[in-house]
N, C-alpha and C positions, 0 to 999 in steps of 0.2 A: 489390491486396490490403490495404495499410494502410488504405484507405478503409473496407473492410468491418469491419476490426477496430475502428476508431474508432466506426463506426455501432453495432456490437454492444455496445460498452462504454457508449455513451451510452444505448442502450435499456435496458441493465441498471440503470444509475444511475436512470433515470426510474422504472422499476418499483419499485426499492427505496424511493425517496422517497415515492411515492404509497401504497405499502403501509404505510410507517412512520407516516404521518399519522394521528392519532387521529380517530376518527369521533365526532361529538357523540351523546350518549346522549339518547334520547327522554324518559326518566323524570326526568333531572336538571333542576332548575329553572335558569332562565337566570341569575338573580341570587340571592344568599343574603340572607335577611332580616336587617335590622339588629338588633343585640342590644337587648333591652329596657332602657331607662334607668330608674333609680329616680326617682320624682317628687321635685321639690324642694319644700320647704315654706316658703320665703321667710325662712329664718333669716339673720341678719346678724351679722357679727363685732362684738364689743364689747370695750373695754378699760376697766379700772377700777383704782383704787388700793387696795392692801391693805397693812395694817401687819403687823408680825411675828406678832402674835397670830392674825390672819386666816390667814396662810400656814401657821402651825402647825396650825390646825384643818383646812385643806385637806389637809395632809400626813397628818394622822391619818385622815381619811376616805378618802384615797387608799390608805393601808395596809390599811384594812378592806376596800375594794373588791378590792385585789390578793389578799388572803387568800381571798376568795371566787371568785377566778378571773376577775374583771372588770378590763379594762384601765382604770386610773384616768385621769381628766382633770379639770382644774379646771372646765372648762365643764360637764361632766356633773354634778359635785358642786354647782355653783352653780344649775343648772337644777332639780335635785331639791330643793335647799333653798328655792328660790323657790316651788315648788309646795307645800311643807310649811308655809310661813309662815302664822302666824295673821293673819287679816284683821280685826283689832280694835284696841283701844287699846294692846295690848302692842307692836305694830309701831311706833307713834309714840313710845312710851316708849323703845324701843331706839334709835330715830333720835335722840331728844334726848340720850341718853347718849353716842352716838357723836359727835354734833356737839360736845358738851362736851369730849370727849377728842381731837378732831381738831386737830392743830397746824398743818395746812397753811393757807396764806393763800388764802381763798376769796373771789374778787372779786365774784361775783354774789349772795352770800348776805347778806341783811339781818339784823341782830341781833334786831330786834323783829318779824320777819315771821311768826313762829309762836309762839303761846303755848299752853300746855297746856289752856286753857279752850275751845279750838276743837275739841277731840276730840269726835267724835260717837258 
């Protein structure tokens, strides 16, 4: 008699496990598609030196951006400024003024490398 009880219990367990196994659905895809990635545009990080006046200007523009609900970043401000730059003699005049004010020791800069007569 104990043999029958064991056999009946084993058959019950087998029935429960086969009924509990999930059956694969025919409509469900086998794999989920990978999420779409944003295309990269080849930007590169850059570092440059700013004096106190430059940082003050960046803070001022950052405050303007924040007031309009835009998260400010120095990079965004610099990129916008580069696109607004005049592409004429005013740019080189500003460069000459900044070089005159620059107190850093610049190794690769020649004093007579640029004269104002070369502006085109």
